[in-house]
KOLBA-772815 format. One line per 4 residues: number of its first residue (from 1); their letters; for each residue x, y, z of C-alpha. Coordinates in nm, 3 decimals. Example, Ala and Ser with C-alpha at 12.3 -4.5 7.8 and 13.67 -1.06 7.14 Angstrom:
// residues 2
1	AS	1.230/-0.450/0.780 | 1.367/-0.106/0.714 $
//
This chain:
// residues 410
1	MVIG	3.200/-6.042/-5.433 | 3.329/-6.127/-5.082 | 3.211/-5.788/-4.955 | 2.865/-5.833/-5.105 $
5	LLIG	2.822/-6.189/-4.981 | 2.943/-6.102/-4.632 | 2.690/-5.823/-4.584 | 2.425/-6.014/-4.780 $
9	VERA	2.442/-6.319/-4.553 | 2.381/-6.103/-4.246 | 2.093/-5.912/-4.413 | 1.932/-6.234/-4.536 $
13	WQSR	1.958/-6.389/-4.189 | 1.797/-6.083/-4.027 | 1.504/-6.097/-4.272 | 1.466/-6.477/-4.265 $
17	GEQP	1.122/-6.453/-4.105 | 0.973/-6.214/-4.362 | 0.716/-6.330/-4.614 | 0.829/-6.408/-4.973 $
21	GTRV	0.824/-6.101/-5.197 | 0.869/-5.849/-4.916 | 1.248/-5.850/-4.925 | 1.422/-5.621/-5.174 $
25	AGIR	1.769/-5.778/-5.164 | 1.912/-6.110/-5.046 | 2.249/-6.280/-5.062 | 2.273/-6.284/-5.443 $
29	TFGL	2.152/-5.926/-5.483 | 2.406/-5.790/-5.234 | 2.681/-5.978/-5.419 | 2.564/-5.827/-5.748 $
33	VALT	2.547/-5.479/-5.592 | 2.910/-5.510/-5.485 | 3.013/-5.630/-5.832 | 2.821/-5.343/-5.990 $
37	GAAG	3.010/-5.099/-5.769 | 3.337/-5.267/-5.867 | 3.252/-5.232/-6.237 | 3.176/-4.864/-6.190 $
41	GLLL	3.496/-4.820/-5.990 | 3.706/-4.982/-6.263 | 3.557/-4.748/-6.523 | 3.618/-4.445/-6.303 $
45	DARQ	3.975/-4.562/-6.239 | 4.022/-4.594/-6.619 | 3.899/-4.232/-6.661 | 3.573/-4.351/-6.816 $
49	TVAG	3.396/-4.101/-6.594 | 3.059/-4.083/-6.770 | 3.010/-4.459/-6.798 | 3.127/-4.518/-6.441 $
53	NVIV	2.901/-4.250/-6.297 | 2.601/-4.376/-6.495 | 2.644/-4.733/-6.368 | 2.681/-4.621/-6.007 $
57	AVAA	2.390/-4.374/-6.029 | 2.154/-4.627/-6.188 | 2.240/-4.888/-5.924 | 2.186/-4.637/-5.642 $
61	VAIG	1.851/-4.525/-5.787 | 1.740/-4.887/-5.829 | 1.824/-4.960/-5.466 | 1.638/-4.649/-5.351 $
65	IGYW	1.326/-4.725/-5.556 | 1.317/-5.087/-5.440 | 1.325/-4.998/-5.071 | 1.087/-4.705/-5.118 $
69	RTSR	0.825/-4.931/-5.278 | 0.871/-5.195/-5.009 | 0.827/-4.939/-4.732 | 0.501/-4.815/-4.890 $
73	EHDQ	0.351/-5.155/-4.972 | 0.451/-5.347/-4.662 | 0.467/-5.065/-4.406 | 0.840/-5.112/-4.333 $
77	RSAT	1.001/-4.810/-4.173 | 1.360/-4.932/-4.135 | 1.624/-4.777/-4.363 | 1.900/-5.011/-4.244 $
81	SAIA	1.894/-5.249/-4.541 | 1.881/-4.961/-4.789 | 2.183/-4.796/-4.630 | 2.363/-5.133/-4.615 $
85	ALLT	2.301/-5.184/-4.989 | 2.431/-4.836/-5.075 | 2.736/-4.901/-4.854 | 2.795/-5.231/-5.036 $
89	LALG	2.787/-5.042/-5.367 | 3.034/-4.784/-5.234 | 3.269/-5.051/-5.097 | 3.268/-5.226/-5.434 $
93	ILAA	3.383/-4.899/-5.592 | 3.647/-4.855/-5.321 | 3.786/-5.207/-5.374 | 3.812/-5.158/-5.751 $
97	CGFA	3.993/-4.826/-5.708 | 4.287/-4.985/-5.524 | 4.164/-4.980/-5.162 | 4.073/-5.347/-5.127 $
101	VEAV	4.202/-5.388/-4.771 | 4.014/-5.082/-4.648 | 3.698/-5.196/-4.830 | 3.704/-5.548/-4.682 $
105	ASAC	3.780/-5.412/-4.333 | 3.487/-5.170/-4.364 | 3.261/-5.455/-4.476 | 3.360/-5.660/-4.171 $
109	IATV	3.292/-5.367/-3.938 | 2.957/-5.301/-4.106 | 2.859/-5.668/-4.076 | 2.944/-5.676/-3.705 $
113	LLAS	2.743/-5.358/-3.651 | 2.444/-5.497/-3.843 | 2.460/-5.830/-3.658 | 2.468/-5.656/-3.317 $
117	REQL	2.115/-5.521/-3.349 | 1.965/-5.697/-3.046 | 2.264/-5.632/-2.823 | 2.280/-5.263/-2.915 $
121	HGWI	1.906/-5.213/-2.873 | 1.919/-5.386/-2.536 | 2.211/-5.168/-2.430 | 2.033/-4.849/-2.540 $
125	SGLS	1.714/-4.944/-2.355 | 1.917/-4.980/-2.035 | 2.083/-4.638/-2.058 | 1.985/-4.362/-1.817 $
129	EADV	2.008/-3.990/-1.882 | 2.326/-3.979/-1.672 | 2.481/-4.251/-1.892 | 2.414/-4.049/-2.207 $
133	QATV	2.541/-3.726/-2.052 | 2.860/-3.897/-1.930 | 2.928/-4.050/-2.273 | 2.868/-3.722/-2.455 $
137	RFAL	3.090/-3.522/-2.218 | 3.374/-3.770/-2.238 | 3.349/-3.782/-2.619 | 3.362/-3.400/-2.626 $
141	IVAA	3.673/-3.393/-2.405 | 3.857/-3.661/-2.604 | 3.746/-3.625/-2.965 | 3.644/-3.259/-3.002 $
145	VWPL	3.893/-3.068/-2.786 | 4.216/-3.270/-2.752 | 4.298/-3.316/-3.127 | 4.254/-2.941/-3.194 $
149	LPDR	4.500/-2.817/-2.929 | 4.849/-2.711/-3.043 | 5.129/-2.958/-2.975 | 5.413/-2.715/-2.901 $
153	AFGP	5.595/-2.570/-2.601 | 5.511/-2.225/-2.463 | 5.496/-2.032/-2.137 | 5.760/-1.989/-1.865 $
157	YDAW	6.072/-2.191/-1.951 | 5.870/-2.345/-2.238 | 5.734/-2.579/-1.974 | 5.376/-2.601/-2.099 $
161	NLRY	5.218/-2.791/-2.385 | 4.843/-2.749/-2.424 | 4.788/-3.091/-2.577 | 4.985/-3.261/-2.298 $
165	LWSV	4.805/-3.064/-2.027 | 4.468/-3.151/-2.179 | 4.576/-3.516/-2.190 | 4.591/-3.492/-1.809 $
169	VVLV	4.225/-3.382/-1.813 | 4.147/-3.670/-2.052 | 4.322/-3.913/-1.817 | 4.133/-3.798/-1.506 $
173	AGFS	3.800/-3.788/-1.692 | 3.877/-4.125/-1.850 | 3.931/-4.292/-1.514 | 3.610/-4.132/-1.386 $
177	FAGY	3.421/-4.263/-1.689 | 3.580/-4.609/-1.661 | 3.490/-4.623/-1.293 | 3.133/-4.520/-1.371 $
181	VANK	3.098/-4.796/-1.632 | 3.261/-5.052/-1.400 | 3.027/-4.956/-1.118 | 2.726/-5.005/-1.345 $
185	RFGQ	2.859/-5.347/-1.447 | 3.003/-5.482/-1.122 | 2.842/-5.271/-0.850 | 2.982/-4.976/-0.660 $
189	GGGT	3.244/-5.168/-0.463 | 3.368/-5.407/-0.731 | 3.378/-5.139/-1.000 | 3.567/-4.890/-0.783 $
193	FATA	3.820/-5.150/-0.668 | 3.883/-5.275/-1.023 | 3.925/-4.922/-1.158 | 4.163/-4.831/-0.876 $
197	ALGG	4.378/-5.140/-0.926 | 4.399/-5.106/-1.304 | 4.443/-4.729/-1.285 | 4.722/-4.770/-1.032 $
201	LYSS	4.915/-4.972/-1.290 | 4.906/-4.677/-1.528 | 4.872/-4.358/-1.322 | 4.777/-4.373/-0.957 $
205	TAVI	4.780/-3.992/-0.946 | 4.513/-3.960/-1.214 | 4.293/-4.238/-1.080 | 4.309/-4.098/-0.725 $
209	ASLS	4.218/-3.755/-0.862 | 3.914/-3.904/-1.036 | 3.813/-4.097/-0.723 | 3.844/-3.788/-0.504 $
213	IKLR	3.601/-3.600/-0.727 | 3.334/-3.859/-0.640 | 3.362/-3.767/-0.272 | 3.200/-3.428/-0.327 $
217	GQNP	2.856/-3.383/-0.171 | 2.672/-3.632/0.047 | 2.827/-3.944/-0.105 | 2.736/-4.259/0.091 $
221	AHRV	3.017/-4.453/-0.079 | 3.300/-4.257/0.081 | 3.447/-4.568/0.247 | 3.440/-4.757/-0.084 $
225	ITVG	3.620/-4.467/-0.254 | 3.873/-4.449/0.030 | 3.948/-4.819/-0.023 | 3.996/-4.745/-0.393 $
229	IAIA	4.245/-4.470/-0.307 | 4.436/-4.709/-0.080 | 4.436/-4.981/-0.349 | 4.566/-4.743/-0.617 $
233	STVM	4.842/-4.628/-0.381 | 4.938/-4.989/-0.298 | 4.958/-5.079/-0.667 | 5.175/-4.771/-0.728 $
237	FARV	5.427/-4.880/-0.464 | 5.449/-5.227/-0.619 | 5.476/-5.083/-0.971 | 5.765/-4.847/-0.894 $
241	LVLA	5.955/-5.127/-0.721 | 5.927/-5.343/-1.033 | 6.027/-5.050/-1.254 | 6.327/-4.971/-1.034 $
245	AILA	6.437/-5.335/-1.047 | 6.439/-5.311/-1.428 | 6.576/-4.959/-1.485 | 6.780/-4.879/-1.173 $
249	PAAL	6.877/-5.212/-1.011 | 7.164/-5.057/-0.814 | 6.917/-4.839/-0.623 | 6.668/-5.121/-0.557 $
253	PGFA	6.784/-5.241/-0.210 | 6.779/-4.896/-0.055 | 6.465/-4.800/-0.244 | 6.277/-5.114/-0.136 $
257	ATIG	6.378/-5.063/0.227 | 6.246/-4.706/0.208 | 5.909/-4.748/0.038 | 5.834/-5.110/0.131 $
261	PAGI	5.685/-5.015/0.471 | 5.464/-4.755/0.303 | 5.327/-5.015/0.063 | 5.249/-5.243/0.356 $
265	VAAA	5.073/-4.957/0.536 | 4.859/-4.876/0.229 | 4.769/-5.243/0.175 | 4.681/-5.291/0.542 $
269	YAGW	4.467/-4.977/0.537 | 4.282/-5.105/0.230 | 4.223/-5.447/0.388 | 4.095/-5.291/0.710 $
273	LIRK	3.853/-5.063/0.527 | 3.717/-5.322/0.284 | 3.514/-5.487/0.557 | 3.375/-5.155/0.676 $
277	ASAD	3.304/-5.043/0.319 | 3.084/-5.342/0.234 | 2.789/-5.178/0.408 | 2.813/-4.876/0.178 $
281	REEA	2.781/-5.062/-0.150 | 2.406/-5.113/-0.169 | 2.323/-4.758/-0.063 | 2.582/-4.616/-0.300 $
285	ASEA	2.454/-4.804/-0.604 | 2.123/-4.613/-0.615 | 2.304/-4.282/-0.561 | 2.546/-4.349/-0.845 $
289	DGRN	2.273/-4.413/-1.102 | 2.174/-4.048/-1.135 | 2.515/-3.889/-1.101 | 2.725/-3.766/-1.393 $
293	PIEL	3.089/-3.870/-1.335 | 3.251/-3.625/-1.579 | 3.313/-3.315/-1.367 | 3.544/-3.084/-1.558 $
297	LPAL	3.646/-2.820/-1.302 | 3.832/-3.057/-1.064 | 4.009/-3.217/-1.362 | 4.113/-2.870/-1.485 $
301	FFAA	4.244/-2.786/-1.139 | 4.451/-3.103/-1.144 | 4.593/-3.005/-1.485 | 4.682/-2.664/-1.337 $
305	LVAA	4.879/-2.838/-1.060 | 5.065/-3.040/-1.323 | 5.143/-2.718/-1.514 | 5.283/-2.556/-1.198 $
309	TAVA	5.495/-2.864/-1.131 | 5.634/-2.850/-1.485 | 5.745/-2.490/-1.435 | 5.910/-2.581/-1.104 $
313	TRWA	6.099/-2.867/-1.271 | 6.229/-2.647/-1.554 | 6.329/-2.379/-1.302 | 6.526/-2.634/-1.098 $
317	EQRF	6.701/-2.757/-1.411 | 6.811/-2.406/-1.510 | 6.887/-2.288/-1.158 | 7.092/-2.584/-1.034 $
321	GGMG	7.205/-2.760/-1.354 | 7.399/-3.078/-1.293 | 7.434/-2.995/-0.924 | 7.061/-3.033/-0.876 $
325	VGAV	7.004/-3.381/-1.017 | 6.833/-3.501/-0.700 | 6.613/-3.191/-0.675 | 6.502/-3.222/-1.037 $
329	IVIS	6.417/-3.591/-0.992 | 6.214/-3.518/-0.678 | 6.020/-3.230/-0.837 | 5.956/-3.408/-1.167 $
333	GSFD	5.831/-3.712/-0.979 | 5.558/-3.521/-0.795 | 5.315/-3.607/-1.074 | 5.489/-3.896/-1.247 $
337	VDAA	5.700/-4.126/-1.030 | 5.788/-4.337/-1.332 | 5.954/-4.037/-1.498 | 6.181/-3.997/-1.197 $
341	TVTL	6.272/-4.367/-1.210 | 6.354/-4.345/-1.581 | 6.563/-4.031/-1.519 | 6.762/-4.199/-1.243 $
345	GGLP	6.809/-4.514/-1.450 | 6.954/-4.305/-1.733 | 7.224/-4.139/-1.521 | 7.585/-4.242/-1.589 $
349	PGTL	7.713/-4.516/-1.352 | 7.867/-4.374/-1.038 | 7.674/-4.044/-1.046 | 7.506/-4.142/-0.720 $
353	SPHV	7.596/-4.415/-0.473 | 7.340/-4.700/-0.443 | 7.238/-4.583/-0.096 | 7.191/-4.222/-0.205 $
357	AGLV	7.018/-4.331/-0.526 | 6.764/-4.529/-0.324 | 6.694/-4.228/-0.102 | 6.674/-3.991/-0.400 $
361	LAGP	6.429/-4.222/-0.576 | 6.218/-4.242/-0.263 | 6.188/-3.863/-0.265 | 5.952/-3.850/-0.566 $
365	VLIN	5.740/-4.125/-0.410 | 5.704/-3.917/-0.094 | 5.628/-3.596/-0.286 | 5.389/-3.778/-0.518 $
369	TLFK	5.202/-3.933/-0.226 | 5.171/-3.594/-0.057 | 5.067/-3.441/-0.390 | 4.785/-3.695/-0.419 $
373	AIVV	4.684/-3.627/-0.059 | 4.655/-3.256/-0.142 | 4.439/-3.338/-0.445 | 4.210/-3.549/-0.225 $
377	LVNG	4.191/-3.277/0.040 | 4.101/-3.017/-0.223 | 3.842/-3.231/-0.405 | 3.711/-3.451/-0.128 $
381	GRHR	3.448/-3.236/0.042 | 3.338/-3.336/0.391 | 3.508/-3.678/0.368 | 3.843/-3.542/0.250 $
385	WSAA	4.042/-3.615/0.565 | 3.926/-3.974/0.603 | 3.987/-4.036/0.230 | 4.335/-3.881/0.250 $
389	MPLL	4.438/-4.089/0.552 | 4.577/-4.388/0.352 | 4.800/-4.145/0.160 | 4.904/-3.949/0.467 $
393	AAAT	4.985/-4.271/0.655 | 5.191/-4.403/0.363 | 5.368/-4.067/0.327 | 5.454/-4.073/0.698 $
397	AVAL	5.602/-4.421/0.659 | 5.813/-4.307/0.361 | 5.930/-3.994/0.545 | 6.035/-4.194/0.851 $
401	AITA	6.219/-4.447/0.633 | 6.400/-4.170/0.442 | 6.502/-4.009/0.769 | 6.627/-4.338/0.909 $
405	GAIA	6.817/-4.408/0.587 | 6.977/-4.065/0.586 | 7.090/-4.107/0.947 | 7.225/-4.456/0.877 $
409	GG	7.415/-4.327/0.576 | 7.576/-4.053/0.773 $
//
């Protein structure tokens, strides 16, 4: 009854302006349809198959005939209410067969979908061909390919996992898609900056890879994208400091002294470029409207780099064993700095001195920053060097700090 009334209220409200006699089902009818489905479901659950099927079939035929006659007599072409009534019948059966929670949840989802008619139609009318193509490509990458890939190790040193490697492609494509949507909503500058900041909290490497793809061709927004790269890098420096404070507090003083200057350099670079980038936003907005953000080849190349890094990490583990803890942390951190922080935090106390631990933890940050610079240089087209400058400047600051720390530590 709740299911029928819930959907019935929405349907009755949508048809409130129709003339009397033109509406097939209202609040009461939808409630009765749900109860009819429940009666049929109870009979089916009690193995009264013939009676249950007859009740359900008669109700479905009655619904179909009612909406067919209305469509002929009153020239109504919408099948929404007919489908909603059949769904109400099916949910009544589902509830009576022991799936009440699922049935009520489905009714709530259906009601929200039915009530969102104006918003959805308005959204569809505002879509461009590029919007549709981007949505379809991203859905294909996420929903059609990723679930079908095997989730097991293979390859050299069992270092590869197809589902994990494709998740890298999903991540890069996802940030590209999120940036595209944000740019449509907030404008080229605001959308890029928001995507870079939020992406930097999760994976600065992936978000910078997705931003660098947008630099290909004659992109007028190259300064805006460069600011986004600098913002993502700045957020990464802040994030790893917080993570180190939680997981490896002994290494924090040396680590902060090593990467702190690089974070300041990246932030200063972003602030300096924001003013210059403001002139690009208006020109870039028209260019972005017709451009599909889901470019698969650069994302696949990035996944190939991750696969090569995984092999190098496994090789270092087998080649050096316990003697190569620092080397393994540095290599494994080239793609994921957080993984290196977690690895260092899990080492037994006393394995590395605080000073050495800070320098070792700074190694992955340096390698990761250079790794991202290489990705930008490969993907960035004619603007690759200017876009890579925030990363190269930050990497230089980290390298100088590591060198100074190594000299100070003897």
